C-alpha positions in Angstrom: 0.1 0.1 0.1 2.9 2.2 0.8 4.5 1.8 -2.4 1.2 2.6 -4.5 0.7 5.8 -2.4 4.4 6.8 -3.2 4.2 6.0 -6.7 0.6 7.8 -7.1 2.2 11.0 -5.5 5.3 10.7 -7.8 2.4 10.6 -11.0 0.7 13.8 -9.3 3.9 15.8 -9.0 4.8 15.0 -12.5 1.5 16.0 -13.7 1.9 19.5 -11.5 5.3 19.6 -13.1 4.0 19.4 -16.8 1.2 22.0 -16.2 3.6 24.4 -14.5 5.8 24.2 -17.7 3.2 24.3 -20.0 1.8 27.6 -18.3 5.3 29.2 -18.2 5.7 28.6 -21.8 2.6 30.0 -22.9 3.6 33.2 -20.6 6.8 33.7 -22.6 5.0 33.3 -26.1 2.4 35.9 -25.0 5.2 38.2 -23.8 7.2 37.6 -26.7 4.0 38.3 -29.0 3.5 41.6 -27.1 6.8 42.9 -27.5 7.0 41.9 -31.2 3.7 43.8 -31.6 5.0 46.8 -29.7 8.2 46.9 -31.5 6.2 46.5 -34.9 3.8 49.7 -34.1 6.6 51.6 -32.6 8.5 51.1 -36.6 5.3 51.9 -38.1 4.8 55.1 -36.2 8.5 56.3 -36.8 8.0 55.5 -40.4 5.1 57.7 -40.5 6.8 60.3 -38.6 9.9 60.0 -41.4 7.3 60.3 -43.9 5.6 63.4 -42.7 8.9 65.2 -42.0 9.9 64.3 -45.5 6.5 65.7 -47.1 6.7 68.7 -44.9 10.6 69.5 -45.9 9.2 69.3 -49.6 6.7 71.8 -48.9 8.6 73.9 -47.5 11.4 73.7 -50.4 8.6 74.6 -53.0 7.3 77.4 -50.9 10.8 78.7 -50.5 11.6 78.4 -54.2 8.1 80.4 -55.2 9.7 83.9 -55.5 7.7 86.9 -53.9 8.1 90.2 -55.9 7.3 93.4 -54.4 4.8 95.7 -55.3 4.8 97.4 -58.8 7.2 95.1 -60.2 4.9 93.6 -63.0 4.1 97.5 -64.4 7.5 97.9 -64.2 8.5 94.5 -66.3 5.3 95.6 -68.6 6.5 99.2 -69.0 10.2 97.2 -70.5 8.1 94.9 -72.4 10.1 92.1 -70.6 7.9 88.9 -71.3 10.1 86.5 -69.6 9.6 88.8 -66.3 5.9 89.0 -66.8 5.9 85.2 -66.9 7.7 84.8 -63.8 5.5 87.0 -61.8 2.3 85.5 -63.3 3.4 82.0 -61.3 3.3 84.0 -58.1 -0.7 83.5 -57.2 -0.3 85.9 -54.4 0.7 89.1 -56.9 -1.9 91.4 -57.4 -2.1 91.3 -61.3 -4.6 94.3 -61.7 -2.4 96.3 -59.6 -2.2 100.3 -60.9 0.1 102.9 -61.2 -0.5 106.7 -60.3 -2.6 107.2 -63.6 -4.8 104.3 -62.3 -3.3 102.0 -65.3 -3.3 98.4 -64.7 -0.4 96.3 -66.2 -3.0 95.1 -68.8 -4.2 99.0 -69.7 -0.3 99.8 -70.0 0.4 96.5 -72.4 -2.4 97.8 -74.6 -1.4 101.3 -74.9 2.0 99.8 -76.0 0.4 97.2 -78.3 2.6 94.5 -76.5 0.4 91.8 -78.0 2.3 89.1 -76.4 2.4 90.3 -72.9 -1.4 91.6 -73.2 -2.4 87.9 -73.9 -0.3 86.7 -71.3 -2.1 89.0 -68.6 -5.6 88.4 -70.4 -5.0 84.4 -70.3 -4.1 84.8 -66.8 -7.5 86.8 -65.7 -6.6 90.1 -65.6 -9.5 92.6 -65.9 -10.2 94.1 -69.2 -12.7 96.4 -67.4 -10.7 98.2 -64.9 -10.8 101.8 -65.6 -8.0 104.5 -65.0 -8.1 108.2 -63.8 -9.4 109.2 -67.4 -12.0 106.5 -67.7 -9.9 104.4 -70.2 -10.2 100.6 -69.6 -8.1 98.1 -71.5 -11.0 97.0 -73.6 -12.5 100.4 -74.4 -8.9 101.5 -75.2 -8.2 98.5 -77.4 -11.2 99.2 -79.4 -10.9 102.7 -79.9 -7.4 102.7 -80.9 -7.3 100.0 -83.1 -5.6 97.4 -81.3 -7.3 94.7 -83.2 -5.3 91.5 -81.8 -5.5 92.1 -78.3 -9.6 93.1 -78.5 -9.8 89.5 -80.2 -8.0 87.9 -77.4 -10.4 90.0 -74.8 -13.5 89.3 -76.6 -12.6 85.5 -76.9 -11.3 85.0 -73.3 -13.4 87.8 -70.9 -16.5 89.4 -70.8 -16.6 93.2 -71.6 -18.6 95.3 -69.2 -21.0 97.3 -71.5 -22.1 99.6 -68.7 -18.9 101.1 -68.4 -18.4 104.0 -70.6 -15.2 106.5 -71.8 -14.8 110.1 -70.8 -17.1 111.2 -73.0 -19.7 108.7 -72.3 -19.1 106.2 -75.5 -18.5 102.5 -75.8 -15.9 101.1 -77.6 -17.7 101.0 -81.0 -18.2 105.0 -81.3 -14.3 105.7 -81.3 -13.4 102.7 -83.2 -15.9 104.1 -86.1 -15.1 107.7 -85.8 -11.1 107.0 -85.7 -11.2 104.7 -89.1 -10.8 101.5 -87.5 -12.7 99.4 -89.6 -11.5 95.7 -88.3 -12.3 96.7 -85.0 -15.7 98.0 -86.1 -16.2 94.5 -87.9 -15.1 92.6 -84.9 -17.1 94.2 -82.3 -20.5 94.1 -84.4 -19.9 90.4 -84.9 -19.3 89.8 -81.4 -22.6 91.5 -81.0 -22.3 92.4 -77.4 -21.9 96.3 -78.0 -24.9 98.6 -78.6 -24.7 99.9 -82.0 -27.3 102.6 -81.1 -25.4 103.7 -78.0 -25.4 107.5 -77.7 -22.7 109.2 -75.8 -22.7 112.4 -74.0 -22.9 114.5 -77.2 -25.7 112.2 -78.7 -23.3 110.7 -81.4 -23.9 107.3 -82.4 -20.9 105.7 -84.1 -22.9 106.2 -87.3 -23.2 109.5 -86.7 -19.5 110.3 -85.8 -18.0 108.3 -88.7 -19.8 110.7 -90.8 -20.1 114.1 -89.0 -16.3 114.0 -87.6 -14.4 112.7 -90.4 -13.6 113.5 -94.2 -15.9 111.2 -95.8 -13.1 109.4 -97.2 -13.2 105.5 -98.4 -12.2 103.9 -95.0 -15.2 105.6 -93.5 -17.8 105.1 -96.3 -17.1 101.5 -95.7 -17.7 102.0 -92.1 -20.7 103.6 -92.7 -21.9 100.6 -95.0 -21.1 98.2 -92.1 -23.0 100.1 -89.7 -26.1 100.5 -91.9 -25.7 96.5 -92.7 -25.5 95.6 -89.2 -28.6 97.6 -88.1 -27.5 101.1 -87.0 -30.7 103.2 -86.9 -30.2 106.3 -89.3 -32.8 108.4 -87.6 -31.3 108.9 -84.3 -30.4 112.6 -83.6 -27.3 114.0 -81.8 -27.8 116.8 -79.1 -28.1 119.7 -82.1 -31.3 117.7 -83.4 -29.2 116.4 -86.4 -28.9 113.0 -88.1 -26.1 111.3 -89.8 -28.1 112.0 -93.1 -28.0 115.7 -92.1 -24.2 116.1 -91.9 -23.5 113.8 -94.9 -25.9 116.2 -97.1 -24.1 119.5 -95.3 -20.8 118.2 -95.8 -21.4 117.0 -99.4 -20.5 113.4 -98.7 -22.3 112.1 -102.0 -21.1 108.4 -101.2 -22.4 108.4 -97.8 -25.6 110.1 -98.7 -26.2 107.7 -101.4 -25.7 104.8 -98.7 -28.1 106.3 -96.2 -30.5 106.8 -98.5 -30.3 103.1 -99.6 -31.4 102.3 -96.3 
């Protein structure tokens, strides 16, 4: 009996040792797994922080590379007809593209004055306002129309919307001085575009038709302008502030060809 009891106790002790050994091994595996997981998380966080740091450094580098120009630089570049400098300035999104000089002229108006076609197109494409007026009420659009800057005017009409409510210092739109100054191509362009008021009257009551007759010499270019205006629907019955029509002026000035055209409509 004692021998059996001893053997039973030995068996129980062996079982206990096996169970204890298995539990200890599982605990070590769990601790190892936790350590490994913690290590992987730490590595992942370090990698993320490293990537964020690199991205931040890249953004700062790009920002630093973006040149900042002082006010007035664009106006100076346009005055110098410096195409490359204008292009460089327009990259700066914070630069005011419609800055003005002492006369209230924007870079686009200056480019239009000088007929710097390439620079004017650059500015228009970049969103320069064609309707900003200077101290004598000229805007890039009004000036281009009045002074025969046909290529610039074409670009303006294609890319932007002229404000037809804004008039020059005489109360006229772009069409009236274009007709008066003999810019036939501008007259055709404005009429084809269709947004300009063909019968607009300025402060003197003049329409484009009246000015083409009354204020000029009756030469062939003005005869053509009169024909184009009449064909496009110009109202020959409108009177200026003195009560005279285009036909009255043609008759009094002896402009036979113009008078014939006016009588034909």
